[in-house]
C-alpha positions, 0 to 999 in steps of 0.5 A: 739825672735822678739818683735814688739811694734806697736803704733799709733802716735809719742812719744813726751814727752822727759821723755817718750822717755828717758824711752823707750831708757833705756828699749830698751837698757835693752832688747837687750840681750833678744830679737830683738826689733822693734818699729813702729809708724803709723800716727794718723788719724785726726778727726774734733773737733766735730765728730759723732759716725760714723766718730769715727768708720771710724777714728778707722777703718782707723787706724786699717787698717794701723796697720794690714798692719804691723802685720805679719800673723804668729805673735802672737798679743797682743792688749792693750785694755780697754776691755781686760783681766788683767794679772800679770807680772808673768802671762805675762811671763808665757804666752809668755813662753808658746807660744814660741814653736809656735811663734817666733814673738810677736806684741804688739799693742797700739791704739790711743787716741780714741781706736781701730777699730773692725777689730783690735780686731778681729785679736788680739790673746789676748786682754790685759787690763793693768788696770781699770785706764786710761793711755795716749796712750803715757805713756802706751808705757813706761809701756808696754816695762817695762813689756816686760822687766820684763817678760824676767827677770821673765822667766830667773829667774833673779832679777829685781829691778829698 
């Protein structure tokens, strides 16, 4: 199984990079993992709604070019559905007969464009809480790891 995490912007904080490296290492026995970053599109300090929508669509198009047509795409979206860790594991397990590649997309600080929402196979909200798009990467990779541990019936304690 191939897992791709596709995110807008570079991961900057050292503690987040270290956490990501730890889970990349832990995931090696379970899947092939790829992490792709697309550059953030610049916005002026003051911007209109139209400029924001254009900005989001430019980022969406960059992302869509990297999502394989036959991959199942999870979009992390504030307006998506929430899942428990067990439900995520069950969902991935249930899809593996039809999909060998899963792409998890994390938008930028201002959200995602509508074309990305339309392409998404599943729109997933982590929480009603707001997290930085940088921090959500670490939370996402940990949940992917946890899903594999649950699916294999293995214990997981941090």
